[in-house]
Every structure is written in C-alpha cells, then in structure tokens.
C-alpha positions as CSV (number, residue, x, y, z in Angstrom):
1,M,76.8,125.2,141.7
2,S,75.1,124.6,138.4
3,Q,71.9,126.1,139.7
4,K,73.6,129.3,140.8
5,Y,75.2,130.0,137.4
6,Q,72.8,127.9,135.3
7,N,75.8,126.6,133.4
8,K,76.4,130.1,132.0
9,Y,80.1,130.0,132.7
10,R,80.6,126.4,132.0
11,I,83.4,125.6,129.5
12,T,82.8,122.6,127.4
13,T,85.6,120.0,127.8
14,N,87.8,118.7,125.0
15,R,88.6,115.6,127.0
16,A,87.5,112.2,125.8
17,K,84.4,111.1,127.8
18,W,85.4,107.4,127.5
19,W,88.8,107.9,129.2
20,D,89.7,108.2,132.9
21,Y,92.4,110.9,133.1
22,N,93.1,110.0,136.7
23,G,94.7,106.7,135.8
24,N,97.7,105.4,133.9
25,G,98.0,106.5,130.3
26,L,100.1,108.1,127.5
27,Y,99.0,111.6,126.6
28,F,100.0,114.1,123.8
29,V,99.7,117.5,125.4
30,T,99.8,120.9,123.8
31,L,100.3,124.1,125.8
32,C,99.7,127.4,124.0
33,T,100.6,130.9,125.1
34,A,97.8,133.4,125.6
35,G,97.2,135.3,122.4
36,R,99.7,133.0,120.7
37,E,102.5,135.4,121.9
38,N,106.0,134.2,121.0
39,Y,107.2,133.9,124.6
40,F,109.4,130.9,124.0
41,G,111.5,132.1,121.0
42,K,111.4,133.0,117.4
43,V,112.3,131.6,114.0
44,L,115.3,133.2,112.3
45,K,116.5,132.0,108.9
46,K,114.3,128.9,109.2
47,K,115.8,127.9,112.6
48,L,114.1,128.1,116.0
49,V,116.0,130.3,118.5
50,L,114.7,129.8,122.0
51,S,114.4,132.7,124.3
52,E,115.5,132.5,127.9
53,T,111.9,131.6,128.7
54,G,111.9,128.9,126.0
55,N,115.1,127.4,127.4
56,K,113.5,127.3,130.9
57,A,110.4,125.8,129.5
58,W,112.5,123.0,128.0
59,Q,114.6,122.6,131.2
60,F,111.5,122.5,133.5
61,W,109.8,119.9,131.2
62,Q,112.9,117.7,131.4
63,E,112.8,118.0,135.2
64,I,109.1,116.9,135.6
65,P,110.0,113.2,136.5
66,I,112.3,114.5,139.3
67,H,109.2,116.1,141.0
68,F,106.7,113.5,139.8
69,P,108.3,110.0,139.8
70,F,105.2,108.4,138.3
71,V,105.7,110.4,135.1
72,E,107.7,109.2,132.1
73,L,108.5,111.7,129.3
74,D,108.7,110.9,125.6
75,V,109.1,113.4,122.7
76,F,108.9,117.1,123.5
77,I,109.3,120.3,121.4
78,V,109.2,124.0,122.2
79,M,107.8,126.3,119.5
80,P,107.7,130.1,119.7
81,D,104.1,130.2,120.9
82,H,103.4,126.7,122.1
83,L,104.9,123.4,123.1
84,H,104.0,119.8,122.5
85,G,105.0,116.8,124.7
86,V,104.1,113.2,125.3
87,I,103.7,112.4,129.0
88,G,103.2,108.9,130.4
89,I,101.4,108.5,133.8
90,V,102.6,105.2,135.2
91,N,101.2,103.8,138.5
92,P,100.3,107.2,140.0
93,V,101.5,107.7,143.6
94,V,98.5,108.5,145.8
95,E,98.6,111.3,148.4
96,T,102.3,111.2,148.9
97,L,103.4,114.1,146.6
98,H,102.9,117.7,147.4
99,A,103.5,120.4,144.8
100,T,104.3,123.3,147.0
101,S,107.8,123.8,145.8
102,L,108.9,122.9,142.3
103,W,112.2,123.9,140.8
104,G,112.9,125.9,144.0
105,L,109.8,128.1,143.5
106,E,106.7,128.1,145.7
107,T,103.8,127.3,143.4
108,L,100.8,126.5,145.6
109,H,99.5,127.8,148.9
110,A,98.0,125.1,151.1
111,T,97.0,127.3,154.0
112,S,94.7,130.3,154.2
113,L,96.0,133.7,155.4
114,Q,92.5,134.4,156.8
115,T,92.2,134.2,160.6
116,H,88.4,133.8,160.9
117,K,86.8,130.6,162.3
118,N,85.7,128.0,159.8
119,T,82.0,128.0,159.3
120,K,79.7,125.3,157.9
121,S,79.7,127.3,154.6
122,D,83.5,127.3,154.5
123,E,83.5,123.5,155.0
124,N,81.0,123.1,152.2
125,K,83.1,125.3,149.9
126,N,86.3,123.4,150.8
127,Q,84.6,120.1,150.1
128,C,83.2,121.4,146.8
129,M,86.6,122.7,145.7
130,S,88.5,119.5,146.7
131,G,86.0,117.6,144.5
132,I,86.7,119.7,141.4
133,S,90.5,120.2,142.0
134,P,93.1,118.1,140.2
135,K,94.0,115.0,142.3
136,T,97.6,114.1,143.2
137,G,99.1,111.7,140.7
138,T,97.1,113.0,137.7
139,L,98.0,114.6,134.4
140,S,96.2,117.8,135.5
141,T,98.4,118.1,138.6
142,V,101.6,117.7,136.6
143,I,100.6,120.3,133.9
144,R,99.3,122.8,136.5
145,S,102.5,122.5,138.5
146,Y,104.7,122.8,135.3
147,K,102.8,125.9,134.1
148,S,102.9,127.5,137.6
149,A,106.6,126.9,138.1
150,L,107.5,128.4,134.7
151,T,105.2,131.4,135.4
152,K,106.7,131.9,138.8
153,W,110.2,131.7,137.4
154,C,109.4,134.4,134.8
155,N,107.9,136.7,137.4
156,S,110.8,136.2,139.9
157,P,113.9,138.4,139.9
158,H,116.9,136.8,138.0
159,P,120.0,138.1,136.3
160,S,118.6,138.7,132.9
161,P,115.2,140.2,132.1
162,C,112.5,137.9,131.1
163,S,109.1,138.4,129.5
164,H,106.2,137.1,131.5
165,V,104.3,134.1,130.2
166,S,100.6,133.3,130.2
167,Y,98.7,130.5,128.7
168,Q,95.4,129.9,126.9
169,P,92.9,128.4,129.3
170,G,92.8,124.7,129.3
171,Y,95.1,122.6,127.1
172,P,94.3,120.0,124.4
173,V,95.2,116.5,125.3
174,Q,95.0,113.5,123.0
175,V,95.0,110.0,124.6
176,I,97.5,107.7,123.0
177,P,95.7,104.4,123.1
178,P,97.6,101.5,124.6
179,E,99.1,99.0,122.2
180,P,97.1,95.8,122.1
181,S,98.6,93.0,124.1
182,S,99.8,89.9,122.1
C-alpha cells in the first residue's frame, strides 16, 4: 500500500514506539471534538453545564466496563469540547467480544451488503484491512466503539433534539507507566 500512495496520506503517529498498545496498560486518553466545537456543554458563571450530549458522553463512558469486561476506569472528566479519561486494560479477552451492539445501538457492520463473489483481490484486501484494523481487547477497539456509540446515539431519533458530534482524527494517548514492583 505504501508504494501506491508513496506515504503521501500517511499520518504520523503520536503513539510511543516503545509501548505495545495491544497489551495490558494504563492510559490517559483525550478525545477532542472536530473544530473544538462545544458539543458536550458550556461554562456558565464559572461552572460547567453539560448538554444532553455531554451527559450521554459521561453515561456511555461509565458503561464501558459493561461492554468490555477487561477495562477498568479511573478518573474521567467531560469538558465542553473534549474529554479526558484514564482507562486500564487488564488481561484483554481475545476474540470473544464483538462490538456490533453497544448501548442498544448498532455500531459496526460485520457483513457486506454486496452480492458479488469474492475474488482473490477481495481476499487480499480483507487480509490487509484485518491487519491494520484494531484488534479485539485493545484500547483502540474500546475508543472506536465508544465514539461510534455516542455518534450513533446523537444521530438517532430520541425525545429531545441533539446536536451531532464529530471528533478530531486520532486521539492523544499517554501511557501511564506501571509502578515499580517492590
């Protein structure tokens, strides 16, 4: 793939090269809205007032361990245009979770709607995509599912109107180093 695009569209990573993000760890994650739009609330008289979307962002974050039992949550805060949280990945479950329905919303499609026969090029493409897609039990899978569920909720019909939500591409992650054993 790098020959085809000659790395023209390659985004440099802000991930630590020395860390395996597929394994156990404690991570400080920041998710920012696209254009730093205040989708999650506003500050009035020096106090944060969450919007309906901000309240759902908080609720869905608290529910992450229900959907991903290998996740432990620590501190979390919602700001008007971003959120911060500490996520612990503990003994990831391998190939047993499927993120097709989180919080009652369909978030991923596992089957193709196309009816053509699979060709060798389709198989190569699928193999390539599975190689670069987030793996079950990883931080990337958790964040992707969280963002997708909140976006789907915002775009679904519900009693009160809700602004849409979109995010900046990628998200900063800081690895919180393990405490030295005594």
